[in-house]
BADO-696431 format. One record per residue: residue number from 1; x, y, z of N, C-alpha, C in turn. Coordinates in Angstrom, 2 decimals, padded with zeros to 5 digits. Atoms other than C-alpha are relative to their C-alpha. Layout:
<torlos>
<torlo><seq>NUM</seq><n_east>X</n_east><n_north>Y</n_north><n_up>Z</n_up><ca_east>X</ca_east><ca_north>Y</ca_north><ca_up>Z</ca_up><c_east>X</c_east><c_north>Y</c_north><c_up>Z</c_up></torlo>
...
</torlos>
This chain:
<torlos>
<torlo><seq>1</seq><n_east>001.09</n_east><n_north>-000.39</n_north><n_up>001.26</n_up><ca_east>033.72</ca_east><ca_north>091.51</ca_north><ca_up>073.34</ca_up><c_east>-001.11</c_east><c_north>-001.42</c_north><c_up>000.24</c_up></torlo>
<torlo><seq>2</seq><n_east>002.01</n_east><n_north>001.00</n_north><n_up>-000.13</n_up><ca_east>029.48</ca_east><ca_north>089.29</ca_north><ca_up>073.51</ca_up><c_east>000.60</c_east><c_north>-000.20</c_north><c_up>-001.37</c_up></torlo>
<torlo><seq>3</seq><n_east>000.45</n_east><n_north>001.36</n_north><n_up>001.25</n_up><ca_east>029.78</ca_east><ca_north>086.51</ca_north><ca_up>071.07</ca_up><c_east>-000.95</c_east><c_north>000.14</c_north><c_up>-000.02</c_up></torlo>
<torlo><seq>4</seq><n_east>000.98</n_east><n_north>-000.13</n_north><n_up>000.37</n_up><ca_east>027.16</ca_east><ca_north>086.42</ca_north><ca_up>068.71</ca_up><c_east>-000.51</c_east><c_north>000.34</c_north><c_up>-000.01</c_up></torlo>
<torlo><seq>5</seq><n_east>001.32</n_east><n_north>-000.98</n_north><n_up>-000.39</n_up><ca_east>025.68</ca_east><ca_north>089.43</ca_north><ca_up>069.07</ca_up><c_east>000.41</c_east><c_north>001.03</c_north><c_up>-000.94</c_up></torlo>
<torlo><seq>6</seq><n_east>-000.32</n_east><n_north>-000.93</n_north><n_up>001.07</n_up><ca_east>026.94</ca_east><ca_north>091.23</ca_north><ca_up>065.52</ca_up><c_east>-000.92</c_east><c_north>-000.49</c_north><c_up>-001.70</c_up></torlo>
<torlo><seq>7</seq><n_east>000.29</n_east><n_north>000.31</n_north><n_up>001.14</n_up><ca_east>025.34</ca_east><ca_north>090.87</ca_north><ca_up>062.70</ca_up><c_east>001.09</c_east><c_north>-000.89</c_north><c_up>-001.24</c_up></torlo>
<torlo><seq>8</seq><n_east>-000.49</n_east><n_north>000.23</n_north><n_up>001.20</n_up><ca_east>026.54</ca_east><ca_north>088.29</ca_north><ca_up>059.50</ca_up><c_east>000.01</c_east><c_north>000.59</c_north><c_up>-001.19</c_up></torlo>
<torlo><seq>9</seq><n_east>-000.37</n_east><n_north>-000.54</n_north><n_up>000.73</n_up><ca_east>025.98</ca_east><ca_north>089.67</ca_north><ca_up>057.19</ca_up><c_east>-000.02</c_east><c_north>001.78</c_north><c_up>-001.07</c_up></torlo>
<torlo><seq>10</seq><n_east>-000.73</n_east><n_north>-001.21</n_north><n_up>000.76</n_up><ca_east>027.68</ca_east><ca_north>092.71</ca_north><ca_up>056.01</ca_up><c_east>000.19</c_east><c_north>-000.56</c_north><c_up>-001.19</c_up></torlo>
<torlo><seq>11</seq><n_east>000.24</n_east><n_north>-000.10</n_north><n_up>001.27</n_up><ca_east>027.56</ca_east><ca_north>093.36</ca_north><ca_up>052.54</ca_up><c_east>000.75</c_east><c_north>001.19</c_north><c_up>-000.58</c_up></torlo>
<torlo><seq>12</seq><n_east>-000.84</n_east><n_north>-001.14</n_north><n_up>000.67</n_up><ca_east>029.35</ca_east><ca_north>096.53</ca_north><ca_up>050.00</ca_up><c_east>-001.85</c_east><c_north>-000.24</c_north><c_up>-000.19</c_up></torlo>
<torlo><seq>13</seq><n_east>000.82</n_east><n_north>-000.82</n_north><n_up>000.68</n_up><ca_east>026.34</ca_east><ca_north>098.88</ca_north><ca_up>049.30</ca_up><c_east>000.16</c_east><c_north>001.10</c_north><c_up>-000.51</c_up></torlo>
<torlo><seq>14</seq><n_east>000.31</n_east><n_north>-000.82</n_north><n_up>000.75</n_up><ca_east>025.83</ca_east><ca_north>101.31</ca_north><ca_up>046.74</ca_up><c_east>-001.00</c_east><c_north>000.97</c_north><c_up>001.27</c_up></torlo>
<torlo><seq>15</seq><n_east>000.87</n_east><n_north>-001.41</n_north><n_up>-000.07</n_up><ca_east>023.77</ca_east><ca_north>104.89</ca_north><ca_up>048.86</ca_up><c_east>000.30</c_east><c_north>001.03</c_north><c_up>-000.96</c_up></torlo>
<torlo><seq>16</seq><n_east>-000.25</n_east><n_north>-000.97</n_north><n_up>001.01</n_up><ca_east>023.03</ca_east><ca_north>107.43</ca_north><ca_up>046.76</ca_up><c_east>-001.36</c_east><c_north>000.41</c_north><c_up>000.85</c_up></torlo>
<torlo><seq>17</seq><n_east>000.64</n_east><n_north>-000.85</n_north><n_up>-000.45</n_up><ca_east>021.00</ca_east><ca_north>110.99</ca_north><ca_up>048.17</ca_up><c_east>-000.19</c_east><c_north>000.09</c_north><c_up>-001.25</c_up></torlo>
<torlo><seq>18</seq><n_east>000.96</n_east><n_north>-000.83</n_north><n_up>001.32</n_up><ca_east>018.13</ca_east><ca_north>111.78</ca_north><ca_up>046.12</ca_up><c_east>000.20</c_east><c_north>001.33</c_north><c_up>-000.02</c_up></torlo>
<torlo><seq>19</seq><n_east>-000.20</n_east><n_north>-001.31</n_north><n_up>000.42</n_up><ca_east>019.02</ca_east><ca_north>115.05</ca_north><ca_up>046.63</ca_up><c_east>000.80</c_east><c_north>000.57</c_north><c_up>-001.47</c_up></torlo>
<torlo><seq>20</seq><n_east>-000.57</n_east><n_north>-000.83</n_north><n_up>001.16</n_up><ca_east>021.56</ca_east><ca_north>115.92</ca_north><ca_up>044.05</ca_up><c_east>000.64</c_east><c_north>-001.57</c_north><c_up>-000.07</c_up></torlo>
<torlo><seq>21</seq><n_east>-000.59</n_east><n_north>001.84</n_north><n_up>000.71</n_up><ca_east>022.21</ca_east><ca_north>111.50</ca_north><ca_up>042.45</ca_up><c_east>001.92</c_east><c_north>-000.01</c_north><c_up>000.80</c_up></torlo>
<torlo><seq>22</seq><n_east>-001.45</n_east><n_north>001.01</n_north><n_up>-001.07</n_up><ca_east>025.61</ca_east><ca_north>110.94</ca_north><ca_up>044.96</ca_up><c_east>-000.29</c_east><c_north>-000.93</c_north><c_up>000.44</c_up></torlo>
<torlo><seq>23</seq><n_east>-000.35</n_east><n_north>002.08</n_north><n_up>-000.43</n_up><ca_east>026.68</ca_east><ca_north>107.42</ca_north><ca_up>045.40</ca_up><c_east>001.62</c_east><c_north>000.21</c_north><c_up>000.93</c_up></torlo>
<torlo><seq>24</seq><n_east>-000.77</n_east><n_north>-000.33</n_north><n_up>-000.87</n_up><ca_east>028.88</ca_east><ca_north>106.77</ca_north><ca_up>048.31</ca_up><c_east>-000.24</c_east><c_north>-001.54</c_north><c_up>-000.10</c_up></torlo>
<torlo><seq>25</seq><n_east>000.09</n_east><n_north>001.68</n_north><n_up>-000.50</n_up><ca_east>030.41</ca_east><ca_north>103.05</ca_north><ca_up>048.84</ca_up><c_east>000.08</c_east><c_north>-000.67</c_north><c_up>001.42</c_up></torlo>
<torlo><seq>26</seq><n_east>-000.04</n_east><n_north>000.18</n_north><n_up>-001.51</n_up><ca_east>030.15</ca_east><ca_north>101.43</ca_north><ca_up>052.64</ca_up><c_east>-000.72</c_east><c_north>-001.68</c_north><c_up>-000.12</c_up></torlo>
<torlo><seq>27</seq><n_east>001.31</n_east><n_north>001.02</n_north><n_up>-000.49</n_up><ca_east>029.40</ca_east><ca_north>098.12</ca_north><ca_up>054.16</ca_up><c_east>-001.14</c_east><c_north>000.32</c_north><c_up>001.17</c_up></torlo>
<torlo><seq>28</seq><n_east>001.97</n_east><n_north>000.04</n_north><n_up>-000.44</n_up><ca_east>025.94</ca_east><ca_north>097.28</ca_north><ca_up>055.18</ca_up><c_east>-000.41</c_east><c_north>-000.45</c_north><c_up>000.38</c_up></torlo>
<torlo><seq>29</seq><n_east>000.82</n_east><n_north>001.40</n_north><n_up>-000.11</n_up><ca_east>023.59</ca_east><ca_north>095.30</ca_north><ca_up>056.48</ca_up><c_east>-001.90</c_east><c_north>000.45</c_north><c_up>-000.45</c_up></torlo>
<torlo><seq>30</seq><n_east>000.88</n_east><n_north>-000.26</n_north><n_up>000.91</n_up><ca_east>021.09</ca_east><ca_north>097.69</ca_north><ca_up>055.25</ca_up><c_east>-001.08</c_east><c_north>-000.62</c_north><c_up>-000.71</c_up></torlo>
<torlo><seq>31</seq><n_east>000.10</n_east><n_north>001.11</n_north><n_up>000.72</n_up><ca_east>018.03</ca_east><ca_north>095.38</ca_north><ca_up>053.57</ca_up><c_east>-000.62</c_east><c_north>001.27</c_north><c_up>-001.33</c_up></torlo>
<torlo><seq>32</seq><n_east>000.09</n_east><n_north>-000.74</n_north><n_up>001.73</n_up><ca_east>017.47</ca_east><ca_north>097.01</ca_north><ca_up>049.53</ca_up><c_east>-000.99</c_east><c_north>-001.04</c_north><c_up>-000.18</c_up></torlo>
<torlo><seq>33</seq><n_east>000.46</n_east><n_north>000.75</n_north><n_up>000.78</n_up><ca_east>014.70</ca_east><ca_north>096.26</ca_north><ca_up>047.20</ca_up><c_east>000.77</c_east><c_north>-000.10</c_north><c_up>-001.07</c_up></torlo>
<torlo><seq>34</seq><n_east>-000.57</n_east><n_north>-000.57</n_north><n_up>001.88</n_up><ca_east>017.08</ca_east><ca_north>097.67</ca_north><ca_up>044.23</ca_up><c_east>001.28</c_east><c_north>-000.28</c_north><c_up>000.03</c_up></torlo>
<torlo><seq>35</seq><n_east>-001.72</n_east><n_north>000.41</n_north><n_up>000.71</n_up><ca_east>020.33</ca_east><ca_north>097.26</ca_north><ca_up>042.78</ca_up><c_east>000.27</c_east><c_north>001.15</c_north><c_up>-000.80</c_up></torlo>
<torlo><seq>36</seq><n_east>-000.35</n_east><n_north>-001.22</n_north><n_up>000.53</n_up><ca_east>022.58</ca_east><ca_north>099.54</ca_north><ca_up>041.01</ca_up><c_east>001.90</c_east><c_north>000.04</c_north><c_up>-000.91</c_up></torlo>
<torlo><seq>37</seq><n_east>-001.46</n_east><n_north>-000.04</n_north><n_up>000.43</n_up><ca_east>025.59</ca_east><ca_north>098.90</ca_north><ca_up>038.60</ca_up><c_east>000.71</c_east><c_north>000.51</c_north><c_up>-000.05</c_up></torlo>
<torlo><seq>38</seq><n_east>-000.33</n_east><n_north>-000.56</n_north><n_up>-000.21</n_up><ca_east>028.43</ca_east><ca_north>099.80</ca_north><ca_up>039.09</ca_up><c_east>002.11</c_east><c_north>-000.28</c_north><c_up>-000.19</c_up></torlo>
<torlo><seq>39</seq><n_east>-001.41</n_east><n_north>000.03</n_north><n_up>000.33</n_up><ca_east>031.84</ca_east><ca_north>099.66</ca_north><ca_up>037.43</ca_up><c_east>000.08</c_east><c_north>-002.00</c_north><c_up>-000.97</c_up></torlo>
<torlo><seq>40</seq><n_east>000.73</n_east><n_north>001.79</n_north><n_up>000.60</n_up><ca_east>030.51</ca_east><ca_north>096.12</ca_north><ca_up>035.54</ca_up><c_east>-000.10</c_east><c_north>-000.57</c_north><c_up>001.53</c_up></torlo>
<torlo><seq>41</seq><n_east>000.33</n_east><n_north>000.44</n_north><n_up>-001.29</n_up><ca_east>029.50</ca_east><ca_north>095.18</ca_north><ca_up>039.03</ca_up><c_east>-001.18</c_east><c_north>-000.06</c_north><c_up>001.25</c_up></torlo>
<torlo><seq>42</seq><n_east>000.84</n_east><n_north>-000.96</n_north><n_up>-000.98</n_up><ca_east>026.26</ca_east><ca_north>095.11</ca_north><ca_up>041.17</ca_up><c_east>-000.18</c_east><c_north>000.28</c_north><c_up>001.04</c_up></torlo>
<torlo><seq>43</seq><n_east>000.54</n_east><n_north>-000.06</n_north><n_up>-001.64</n_up><ca_east>025.20</ca_east><ca_north>095.98</ca_north><ca_up>044.32</ca_up><c_east>-001.29</c_east><c_north>000.28</c_north><c_up>000.57</c_up></torlo>
<torlo><seq>44</seq><n_east>001.08</n_east><n_north>000.10</n_north><n_up>-000.69</n_up><ca_east>022.50</ca_east><ca_north>097.03</ca_north><ca_up>046.18</ca_up><c_east>-000.10</c_east><c_north>001.14</c_north><c_up>000.53</c_up></torlo>
<torlo><seq>45</seq><n_east>-000.09</n_east><n_north>-001.53</n_north><n_up>000.00</n_up><ca_east>020.59</ca_east><ca_north>100.02</ca_north><ca_up>046.41</ca_up><c_east>-000.10</c_east><c_north>000.75</c_north><c_up>001.19</c_up></torlo>
<torlo><seq>46</seq><n_east>000.00</n_east><n_north>-000.29</n_north><n_up>-000.84</n_up><ca_east>020.43</ca_east><ca_north>102.25</ca_north><ca_up>049.08</ca_up><c_east>-001.33</c_east><c_north>001.60</c_north><c_up>-000.06</c_up></torlo>
<torlo><seq>47</seq><n_east>000.05</n_east><n_north>-001.43</n_north><n_up>000.62</n_up><ca_east>018.46</ca_east><ca_north>105.92</ca_north><ca_up>048.73</ca_up><c_east>-000.40</c_east><c_north>001.05</c_north><c_up>001.66</c_up></torlo>
<torlo><seq>48</seq><n_east>000.09</n_east><n_north>-000.48</n_north><n_up>-000.89</n_up><ca_east>018.74</ca_east><ca_north>108.65</ca_north><ca_up>051.16</ca_up><c_east>-000.06</c_east><c_north>001.25</c_north><c_up>000.05</c_up></torlo>
<torlo><seq>49</seq><n_east>000.21</n_east><n_north>-001.22</n_north><n_up>001.03</n_up><ca_east>016.80</ca_east><ca_north>111.63</ca_north><ca_up>051.25</ca_up><c_east>001.10</c_east><c_north>001.59</c_north><c_up>000.48</c_up></torlo>
<torlo><seq>50</seq><n_east>-001.30</n_east><n_north>-000.46</n_north><n_up>-000.59</n_up><ca_east>020.11</ca_east><ca_north>113.09</ca_north><ca_up>053.18</ca_up><c_east>001.17</c_east><c_north>-000.54</c_north><c_up>000.95</c_up></torlo>
<torlo><seq>51</seq><n_east>-001.85</n_east><n_north>-000.61</n_north><n_up>-000.37</n_up><ca_east>023.93</ca_east><ca_north>113.25</ca_north><ca_up>053.16</ca_up><c_east>000.83</c_east><c_north>001.01</c_north><c_up>000.56</c_up></torlo>
<torlo><seq>52</seq><n_east>-001.17</n_east><n_north>-000.86</n_north><n_up>000.40</n_up><ca_east>027.11</ca_east><ca_north>114.27</ca_north><ca_up>053.72</ca_up><c_east>-000.33</c_east><c_north>001.68</c_north><c_up>-000.69</c_up></torlo>
<torlo><seq>53</seq><n_east>001.21</n_east><n_north>-001.16</n_north><n_up>001.42</n_up><ca_east>026.10</ca_east><ca_north>115.88</ca_north><ca_up>050.52</ca_up><c_east>-000.79</c_east><c_north>001.17</c_north><c_up>-000.25</c_up></torlo>
<torlo><seq>54</seq><n_east>000.83</n_east><n_north>-000.96</n_north><n_up>000.18</n_up><ca_east>023.40</ca_east><ca_north>117.87</ca_north><ca_up>051.02</ca_up><c_east>-000.12</c_east><c_north>000.69</c_north><c_up>000.64</c_up></torlo>
<torlo><seq>55</seq><n_east>000.36</n_east><n_north>-000.16</n_north><n_up>-000.79</n_up><ca_east>023.22</ca_east><ca_north>118.14</ca_north><ca_up>054.37</ca_up><c_east>000.42</c_east><c_north>001.96</c_north><c_up>000.38</c_up></torlo>
<torlo><seq>56</seq><n_east>-000.77</n_east><n_north>-002.02</n_north><n_up>000.19</n_up><ca_east>023.62</ca_east><ca_north>122.52</ca_north><ca_up>055.19</ca_up><c_east>000.87</c_east><c_north>-000.64</c_north><c_up>000.85</c_up></torlo>
<torlo><seq>57</seq><n_east>-001.43</n_east><n_north>-000.31</n_north><n_up>-000.46</n_up><ca_east>025.97</ca_east><ca_north>121.87</ca_north><ca_up>057.97</ca_up><c_east>001.42</c_east><c_north>-000.76</c_north><c_up>-000.13</c_up></torlo>
<torlo><seq>58</seq><n_east>-001.30</n_east><n_north>000.58</n_north><n_up>000.49</n_up><ca_east>028.59</ca_east><ca_north>120.45</ca_north><ca_up>055.88</ca_up><c_east>-000.18</c_east><c_north>000.60</c_north><c_up>-001.38</c_up></torlo>
<torlo><seq>59</seq><n_east>000.81</n_east><n_north>-001.17</n_north><n_up>001.44</n_up><ca_east>027.10</ca_east><ca_north>122.57</ca_north><ca_up>052.81</ca_up><c_east>000.91</c_east><c_north>001.15</c_north><c_up>000.18</c_up></torlo>
<torlo><seq>60</seq><n_east>000.65</n_east><n_north>-001.57</n_north><n_up>-000.10</n_up><ca_east>027.12</ca_east><ca_north>125.67</ca_north><ca_up>054.48</ca_up><c_east>-001.03</c_east><c_north>000.26</c_north><c_up>-000.93</c_up></torlo>
<torlo><seq>61</seq><n_east>001.32</n_east><n_north>-000.98</n_north><n_up>000.94</n_up><ca_east>024.50</ca_east><ca_north>126.34</ca_north><ca_up>052.01</ca_up><c_east>-001.03</c_east><c_north>000.62</c_north><c_up>001.33</c_up></torlo>
<torlo><seq>62</seq><n_east>001.16</n_east><n_north>-000.84</n_north><n_up>-000.20</n_up><ca_east>021.22</ca_east><ca_north>127.93</ca_north><ca_up>054.14</ca_up><c_east>-001.33</c_east><c_north>-000.32</c_north><c_up>-000.37</c_up></torlo>
<torlo><seq>63</seq><n_east>000.95</n_east><n_north>000.17</n_north><n_up>001.16</n_up><ca_east>018.01</ca_east><ca_north>126.16</ca_north><ca_up>052.82</ca_up><c_east>-001.33</c_east><c_north>000.40</c_north><c_up>001.02</c_up></torlo>
<torlo><seq>64</seq><n_east>001.42</n_east><n_north>000.11</n_north><n_up>-000.84</n_up><ca_east>014.28</ca_east><ca_north>126.42</ca_north><ca_up>054.30</ca_up><c_east>-000.75</c_east><c_north>-000.88</c_north><c_up>-000.91</c_up></torlo>
<torlo><seq>65</seq><n_east>000.75</n_east><n_north>001.21</n_north><n_up>-000.05</n_up><ca_east>012.82</ca_east><ca_north>122.88</ca_north><ca_up>053.78</ca_up><c_east>-001.54</c_east><c_north>001.01</c_north><c_up>-000.11</c_up></torlo>
<torlo><seq>66</seq><n_east>001.76</n_east><n_north>-000.15</n_north><n_up>000.67</n_up><ca_east>009.13</ca_east><ca_north>124.57</ca_north><ca_up>053.68</ca_up><c_east>000.29</c_east><c_north>001.32</c_north><c_up>001.08</c_up></torlo>
<torlo><seq>67</seq><n_east>001.10</n_east><n_north>-001.62</n_north><n_up>-000.23</n_up><ca_east>007.06</ca_east><ca_north>127.65</ca_north><ca_up>053.94</ca_up><c_east>-000.21</c_east><c_north>000.74</c_north><c_up>001.53</c_up></torlo>
<torlo><seq>68</seq><n_east>000.30</n_east><n_north>-000.39</n_north><n_up>-002.21</n_up><ca_east>006.63</ca_east><ca_north>127.84</ca_north><ca_up>058.01</ca_up><c_east>000.95</c_east><c_north>-001.43</c_north><c_up>000.79</c_up></torlo>
<torlo><seq>69</seq><n_east>-000.25</n_east><n_north>001.17</n_north><n_up>-001.29</n_up><ca_east>008.02</ca_east><ca_north>125.43</ca_north><ca_up>060.64</ca_up><c_east>-000.61</c_east><c_north>-000.38</c_north><c_up>000.90</c_up></torlo>
<torlo><seq>70</seq><n_east>001.69</n_east><n_north>000.60</n_north><n_up>-000.17</n_up><ca_east>006.01</ca_east><ca_north>123.77</ca_north><ca_up>062.97</ca_up><c_east>-000.34</c_east><c_north>000.31</c_north><c_up>000.93</c_up></torlo>
<torlo><seq>71</seq><n_east>000.30</n_east><n_north>-000.90</n_north><n_up>-001.19</n_up><ca_east>005.53</ca_east><ca_north>125.97</ca_north><ca_up>065.53</ca_up><c_east>-000.75</c_east><c_north>001.11</c_north><c_up>-000.84</c_up></torlo>
<torlo><seq>72</seq><n_east>000.98</n_east><n_north>-000.52</n_north><n_up>000.75</n_up><ca_east>003.97</ca_east><ca_north>127.93</ca_north><ca_up>062.85</ca_up><c_east>-001.07</c_east><c_north>-000.84</c_north><c_up>-000.34</c_up></torlo>
<torlo><seq>73</seq><n_east>001.11</n_east><n_north>001.10</n_north><n_up>000.15</n_up><ca_east>001.63</ca_east><ca_north>125.57</ca_north><ca_up>061.91</ca_up><c_east>-000.26</c_east><c_north>-000.35</c_north><c_up>001.76</c_up></torlo>
<torlo><seq>74</seq><n_east>000.93</n_east><n_north>000.00</n_north><n_up>-001.68</n_up><ca_east>000.37</ca_east><ca_north>124.54</ca_north><ca_up>065.09</ca_up><c_east>-000.65</c_east><c_north>001.15</c_north><c_up>000.96</c_up></torlo>
<torlo><seq>75</seq><n_east>000.91</n_east><n_north>-000.92</n_north><n_up>-000.11</n_up><ca_east>-000.40</ca_east><ca_north>128.14</ca_north><ca_up>065.92</ca_up><c_east>-001.12</c_east><c_north>000.19</c_north><c_up>-000.76</c_up></torlo>
<torlo><seq>76</seq><n_east>001.44</n_east><n_north>000.33</n_north><n_up>001.19</n_up><ca_east>-002.64</ca_east><ca_north>127.93</ca_north><ca_up>062.59</ca_up><c_east>-000.64</c_east><c_north>-000.77</c_north><c_up>000.12</c_up></torlo>
<torlo><seq>77</seq><n_east>001.64</n_east><n_north>001.40</n_north><n_up>000.19</n_up><ca_east>-004.27</ca_east><ca_north>124.65</ca_north><ca_up>063.08</ca_up><c_east>-000.86</c_east><c_north>-000.37</c_north><c_up>001.25</c_up></torlo>
<torlo><seq>78</seq><n_east>000.68</n_east><n_north>-000.91</n_north><n_up>-001.33</n_up><ca_east>-005.09</ca_east><ca_north>125.96</ca_north><ca_up>066.95</ca_up><c_east>-000.43</c_east><c_north>000.91</c_north><c_up>000.22</c_up></torlo>
<torlo><seq>79</seq><n_east>000.79</n_east><n_north>-001.79</n_north><n_up>-000.26</n_up><ca_east>-006.31</ca_east><ca_north>129.23</ca_north><ca_up>066.57</ca_up><c_east>-000.95</c_east><c_north>-000.19</c_north><c_up>-000.02</c_up></torlo>
<torlo><seq>80</seq><n_east>002.14</n_east><n_north>000.05</n_north><n_up>-000.11</n_up><ca_east>-009.88</ca_east><ca_north>128.45</ca_north><ca_up>065.83</ca_up><c_east>-000.40</c_east><c_north>-000.68</c_north><c_up>001.04</c_up></torlo>
<torlo><seq>81</seq><n_east>000.59</n_east><n_north>000.79</n_north><n_up>-000.90</n_up><ca_east>-009.91</ca_east><ca_north>126.76</ca_north><ca_up>069.57</ca_up><c_east>000.52</c_east><c_north>001.34</c_north><c_up>001.02</c_up></torlo>
<torlo><seq>82</seq><n_east>-000.46</n_east><n_north>-000.86</n_north><n_up>-000.10</n_up><ca_east>-008.80</ca_east><ca_north>129.97</ca_north><ca_up>070.67</ca_up><c_east>-000.48</c_east><c_north>000.71</c_north><c_up>001.03</c_up></torlo>
<torlo><seq>83</seq><n_east>001.29</n_east><n_north>-000.42</n_north><n_up>-001.59</n_up><ca_east>-010.99</ca_east><ca_north>131.57</ca_north><ca_up>074.40</ca_up><c_east>001.09</c_east><c_north>001.57</c_north><c_up>-000.30</c_up></torlo>
<torlo><seq>84</seq><n_east>000.01</n_east><n_north>-001.55</n_north><n_up>-000.03</n_up><ca_east>-011.51</ca_east><ca_north>135.17</ca_north><ca_up>073.75</ca_up><c_east>-000.34</c_east><c_north>000.23</c_north><c_up>000.99</c_up></torlo>
</torlos>
């Protein structure tokens, strides 16, 4: 194994899923600007848009993130350039 290539600043970080306010703690080197207090101890806080708590693959739910998909947006955008 190569030496001196791995980061040294591993610490416990709270990851928060902003879709459902679920949190979990694990070691990470991610940069954060916020912190959170859990059980009288401060941890760095990293907010995520999606995690295993809210991802449809893990939850089994089918959700529509938008009204139209990328293909429909592309067709609508370039419809005016369509040749007759």
